[in-house]
C-alpha positions as CSV (number, residue, x, y, z in Angstrom):
1,M,111.1,111.8,131.7
2,P,114.5,111.5,131.1
3,L,116.1,108.6,128.6
4,A,119.8,107.1,128.5
5,L,121.4,106.0,125.8
6,K,123.7,102.8,126.2
7,T,125.9,101.8,123.5
8,F,127.5,98.5,123.6
9,A,130.1,96.8,121.1
10,T,128.8,93.9,121.3
11,L,125.6,91.7,120.7
12,N,126.3,89.6,123.6
13,D,126.2,93.4,125.7
14,A,123.6,95.0,124.9
15,D,121.0,92.0,124.5
16,A,122.0,91.9,128.9
17,A,121.1,95.5,129.0
18,L,117.8,94.8,127.3
19,K,116.9,92.5,130.6
20,A,116.8,95.7,132.5
21,A,113.2,97.3,133.1
22,G,112.4,100.1,130.7
23,A,114.7,99.1,128.1
24,R,114.4,99.1,124.8
25,Y,116.6,97.8,121.9
26,L,117.3,101.1,119.1
27,G,118.2,100.2,115.8
28,G,116.8,102.8,113.3
29,G,114.4,104.6,116.0
30,T,111.6,105.2,112.9
31,L,109.2,103.3,115.8
32,V,110.4,103.6,119.5
33,V,111.8,106.8,118.7
34,R,108.2,108.0,118.1
35,A,106.5,106.2,121.1
36,A,109.0,107.9,123.0
37,N,108.0,111.6,121.9
38,E,103.8,110.4,121.6
39,G,104.5,109.8,125.8
40,D,105.5,105.9,126.2
41,V,106.5,106.4,130.0
42,S,107.3,102.5,129.9
43,L,110.8,103.9,128.2
44,T,113.7,104.8,130.2
45,T,116.7,103.0,128.3
46,F,117.6,102.9,124.7
47,V,119.7,100.4,123.8
48,R,122.2,100.0,121.2
49,S,125.1,97.8,119.8
50,T,127.7,98.7,116.5
51,D,128.4,95.3,116.3
52,P,129.8,95.0,112.7
53,A,127.6,91.7,112.2
54,L,124.7,93.7,113.0
55,F,125.8,96.0,109.3
56,S,126.4,93.1,106.9
57,I,125.1,92.0,103.7
58,S,126.7,88.6,102.7
59,V,125.1,86.6,99.4
60,E,127.0,83.4,98.6
61,G,125.6,80.8,96.5
62,G,122.4,82.4,96.3
63,R,122.1,82.4,100.0
64,A,121.5,86.3,101.4
65,T,122.5,87.0,105.3
66,I,121.3,90.8,105.9
67,G,122.2,92.4,109.3
68,A,119.9,93.6,111.0
69,S,120.6,97.1,111.0
70,V,120.9,97.5,107.6
71,T,118.7,99.8,106.5
72,M,115.6,99.7,103.4
73,S,118.0,102.4,101.3
74,T,121.3,100.1,101.4
75,I,119.2,96.7,100.3
76,A,117.4,99.0,98.1
77,R,120.6,100.1,95.9
78,H,122.4,96.3,96.9
79,P,123.5,95.2,93.2
80,D,123.0,91.5,94.5
81,L,119.6,91.9,96.3
82,A,117.4,93.9,93.1
83,A,114.9,91.6,92.9
84,I,113.9,92.6,96.5
85,A,114.7,96.7,96.4
86,P,110.7,97.0,95.8
87,A,110.0,95.5,99.3
88,A,112.3,97.6,100.8
89,R,111.5,101.1,98.5
90,A,108.1,100.5,99.7
91,V,109.2,101.6,103.3
92,G,108.4,105.3,103.6
93,G,109.9,108.1,101.9
94,P,113.7,108.5,101.6
95,A,114.5,109.9,105.2
96,I,113.1,107.1,106.4
97,R,114.5,104.3,104.4
98,N,117.6,106.1,105.4
99,M,117.0,105.3,109.0
100,A,114.6,101.9,108.8
101,T,116.5,98.7,109.3
102,V,115.3,95.1,108.8
103,G,115.2,94.3,112.4
104,G,112.7,97.2,113.3
105,N,110.7,96.5,110.1
106,L,110.0,92.9,111.9
107,F,108.8,94.0,114.6
108,A,106.6,97.0,113.2
109,P,103.0,96.5,113.9
110,A,100.5,97.0,111.1
111,P,100.2,99.0,108.8
112,Y,104.0,99.0,108.5
113,G,106.1,96.0,108.4
114,D,106.0,96.1,105.1
115,F,109.3,94.6,103.9
116,A,108.7,91.7,106.5
117,V,106.0,90.4,104.1
118,A,108.4,89.7,101.5
119,L,110.7,88.2,104.1
120,L,107.4,86.1,105.1
121,A,107.2,85.0,101.1
122,L,111.0,84.4,101.0
123,D,110.5,81.8,104.0
124,A,113.4,83.6,105.6
125,E,115.0,82.5,108.6
126,V,115.6,84.7,111.6
127,L,118.5,84.7,113.4
128,E,119.3,85.3,117.0
129,G,122.9,84.9,117.6
130,D,123.2,81.1,116.3
131,Q,119.8,80.2,116.5
132,A,117.5,80.3,113.7
133,T,113.9,80.6,114.0
134,P,111.7,80.6,110.4
135,I,109.9,83.6,110.0
136,D,106.4,82.1,110.4
137,A,107.2,81.1,113.6
138,F,108.7,84.4,114.5
139,L,106.1,86.4,113.5
140,K,103.4,84.2,115.3
141,A,105.6,84.7,118.2
142,R,107.1,88.0,117.7
143,D,105.6,89.8,121.2
144,A,107.9,87.4,123.5
145,A,110.4,88.2,121.4
146,A,110.6,91.6,122.2
147,G,113.6,91.7,124.7
148,R,115.7,90.0,122.4
149,I,117.4,91.2,119.6
150,V,117.5,90.2,116.3
151,S,120.8,90.0,114.4
152,A,120.1,89.2,111.3
153,V,117.5,87.8,108.5
154,R,118.8,85.0,105.7
155,F,116.6,83.7,102.3
156,D,117.5,82.4,99.0
157,V,117.9,85.3,96.9
158,P,114.7,84.9,94.6
159,E,115.1,85.0,90.8
160,P,113.1,88.3,89.2
161,K,110.3,86.7,87.7
162,K,109.8,84.2,90.7
163,F,109.1,87.0,93.3
164,R,106.4,90.0,93.2
165,F,105.6,92.6,95.5
166,V,103.2,95.1,95.7
167,K,102.1,97.8,98.4
168,V,98.8,99.5,98.0
169,A,98.5,103.0,99.4
170,R,96.1,105.9,99.2
171,V,99.2,108.1,99.2
172,K,102.0,108.0,97.1
173,P,105.0,107.5,96.9
174,K,105.3,107.5,100.7
175,G,101.9,106.7,101.7
176,V,101.2,103.9,105.0
177,S,99.7,100.7,103.4
178,V,96.0,99.8,102.8
179,L,98.0,96.7,102.2
180,S,101.1,94.7,100.6
181,I,101.4,91.1,98.9
182,A,104.6,89.3,98.2
183,V,104.4,86.4,96.0
184,L,107.0,83.3,95.5
185,L,106.3,81.3,92.7
186,D,107.8,78.1,91.5
187,E,106.6,77.2,87.7
188,A,107.1,74.4,85.8
189,S,108.2,75.2,81.4
190,D,104.9,75.1,80.9
191,G,103.9,77.1,83.0
192,T,102.1,75.1,86.0
193,I,102.3,76.3,89.1
194,R,104.3,73.9,91.4
195,A,104.6,75.6,94.7
196,A,103.5,79.0,96.0
197,R,104.3,81.3,98.6
198,I,101.6,84.3,99.4
199,A,102.7,86.9,102.3
200,L,100.4,89.5,103.1
201,G,100.1,92.6,105.2
202,C,97.5,94.7,107.0
203,M,95.4,92.0,106.9
204,A,95.9,90.7,110.6
205,N,98.4,92.5,113.3
206,R,101.2,91.0,111.5
207,P,101.7,89.6,108.6
208,M,100.5,86.2,107.5
209,R,100.4,83.3,104.8
210,A,97.7,83.6,102.9
211,A,97.6,79.8,102.9
212,A,94.1,78.6,101.0
213,A,94.9,81.1,98.3
214,E,98.4,78.8,98.0
215,Q,97.0,76.0,97.9
216,A,93.8,76.8,95.5
217,L,97.2,78.1,92.8
218,V,99.0,74.3,92.7
219,G,98.1,73.0,89.4
220,R,96.9,75.5,87.9
221,Q,98.1,78.1,85.3
222,R,98.9,81.7,85.8
223,T,96.1,82.9,83.5
224,A,92.7,84.7,84.6
225,E,91.0,81.8,84.5
226,G,93.5,79.7,86.4
227,I,93.9,82.0,89.7
228,A,90.5,82.4,89.9
229,P,90.1,79.8,92.9
230,A,92.9,81.3,94.6
231,L,91.3,84.8,94.6
232,A,88.3,83.7,95.8
233,V,89.8,81.8,99.2
234,A,92.3,85.0,99.5
235,G,90.6,86.3,102.3
236,E,90.1,82.9,104.3
237,G,91.4,83.4,108.1
238,T,92.5,86.7,107.6
239,A,91.7,89.1,110.2
240,P,92.6,93.0,108.5
241,I,93.0,95.3,110.6
242,T,90.5,98.9,110.6
243,D,92.4,102.1,110.8
244,A,93.0,105.9,109.6
245,I,93.6,104.5,106.1
246,A,91.0,102.1,105.6
247,S,88.5,99.8,106.9
248,A,88.7,95.9,107.3
249,W,85.8,96.1,105.4
250,Y,87.8,97.9,102.6
251,R,90.7,95.8,103.2
252,A,89.0,92.5,102.4
253,E,87.1,94.5,99.2
254,V,90.5,95.0,97.5
255,L,92.8,92.3,98.4
256,P,91.3,89.9,95.5
257,V,92.0,92.8,93.0
258,H,95.1,93.1,93.7
259,L,96.2,89.6,94.3
260,G,95.2,88.8,90.6
261,R,96.5,92.4,89.5
262,L,100.1,90.8,90.9
263,L,99.8,87.1,90.2
264,L,99.2,88.2,86.2
265,S,102.0,90.6,85.7
């Protein structure tokens, strides 16, 4: 079946075109084009937009706004986004990073979506025009958002020492995730953890928070003894996926190991 490609100068026009049956938004195309190539007959039209706002990056007063069509490679080399560059570089190899976009990563199903895991730890907001949605809420309801266009994400740029990210893969440097973990810590001058956000990839069908582990870290020191209670409950509430890369059992087993290494790094 032939596929149509429609390009619009504004987000509003592209959004209107997405209302048609069989229309899907085309960003970098790393997922939706593959679906078409693999025979997804529900796809009839690709919709894209050249609106400049989709491709812009703004960092002002420590707060970043990144357009949905900005690629992982652009983020990885941006001087003001060095703290989150490891998460951008974790997405595929160089060819994929040159195409994969911020917006597309938000919709990527597990075991993909490593950058969305980082955004979840950073408490980002997802922008759809003038509407801002906390990323926790967006990810929980993202299936309902599939027919809408994300215009940007917005978050406070973390200090490098407060943010940590790791992608665990069997094939390096560009294998598919066994799991990914992003951690944002707020520590007092004496090293006591005042607050924590821990986001996990591949531990559900979408990026999720490790709420029990977050709570267990508060008031503790970042030592092997101090983080032990958090590691003990790291898998609470998770539903790891099973795929050709790893079983749910294996992901659950290695989660506390890699979370512990990340917290102590």
